[in-house]
C-alpha positions as CSV (number, residue, x, y, z in Angstrom):
1,M,128.2,127.1,14.8
2,S,128.8,130.7,14.0
3,V,130.2,133.1,16.5
4,S,126.9,134.9,17.0
5,S,125.1,131.7,17.8
6,V,127.8,130.7,20.3
7,E,127.4,134.1,22.0
8,D,123.6,133.7,22.0
9,V,123.9,130.3,23.7
10,S,126.3,131.6,26.3
11,L,124.1,134.7,27.0
12,T,121.1,132.5,27.3
13,R,122.9,130.3,29.9
14,I,124.1,133.3,31.8
15,F,120.6,134.7,31.8
16,L,118.9,131.5,32.9
17,S,121.5,130.8,35.6
18,A,121.3,134.4,36.9
19,F,117.5,134.2,37.1
20,A,117.1,130.7,38.3
21,S,115.0,130.4,41.4
22,R,117.8,129.4,43.7
23,A,120.0,132.2,42.4
24,L,117.2,134.7,42.8
25,K,116.5,133.6,46.3
26,Q,120.2,133.9,47.3
27,A,120.5,137.3,45.5
28,S,117.4,138.7,47.1
29,A,118.5,137.5,50.5
30,A,121.8,139.4,50.0
31,I,120.1,142.5,48.7
32,F,117.8,142.6,51.8
33,A,120.8,142.1,54.1
34,I,122.6,144.9,52.4
35,L,119.6,147.2,52.7
36,G,119.0,146.1,56.3
37,Q,115.4,145.2,55.6
38,D,113.4,142.2,56.6
39,R,111.5,140.2,54.0
40,T,107.7,140.1,54.4
41,P,106.3,136.6,54.8
42,R,104.2,135.1,52.0
43,P,100.5,135.4,52.7
44,Q,98.4,132.3,53.5
45,P,96.5,130.9,50.5
46,R,92.8,131.7,50.3
47,S,90.3,129.2,51.5
48,W,88.1,127.5,49.0
49,A,85.0,129.5,50.2
50,E,86.9,132.8,50.0
51,S,88.0,132.1,46.5
52,I,84.4,131.2,45.4
53,K,83.1,134.4,47.1
54,R,85.8,136.6,45.5
55,D,85.5,135.1,42.0
56,F,81.7,134.4,41.7
57,G,80.2,136.9,44.2
58,Y,78.4,134.5,46.5
59,D,79.3,132.7,49.7
60,P,79.0,129.0,49.2
61,L,78.7,128.4,52.9
62,R,75.5,130.3,53.3
63,D,72.2,128.5,53.1
64,N,69.0,129.7,51.3
65,M,68.0,131.6,54.4
66,G,71.3,133.5,54.5
67,E,72.6,131.8,57.6
68,R,76.1,130.5,57.8
69,M,76.1,126.7,57.5
70,K,77.9,124.6,60.1
71,W,79.7,121.3,59.7
72,A,77.5,118.4,61.0
73,R,79.1,115.2,59.9
74,R,80.5,113.3,56.9
75,L,78.1,110.8,55.3
76,A,79.7,107.5,54.3
77,P,79.4,106.7,50.6
78,K,76.6,104.3,49.7
79,A,77.5,101.0,48.0
80,K,75.8,100.2,44.7
81,A,73.1,97.6,45.0
82,S,74.2,94.4,43.4
83,R,71.9,92.5,41.0
């Protein structure tokens, strides 16, 4: 190995270890503590219906009359008829 490739490998290891998720989490916690700030909590993930509404422009939980559908019950799967 040449000297430059050894340096590249060591720089890559330093970079990857410095920006690994655990190191970033620890570093960001230290930075927030130094600045005296609190971290904002992660937002809750969107519901399935909200994602469909945002991406495709319609609410999948509205019926053909425009009313909001309500949960009634779950239907059990039907078994195939045997011959």
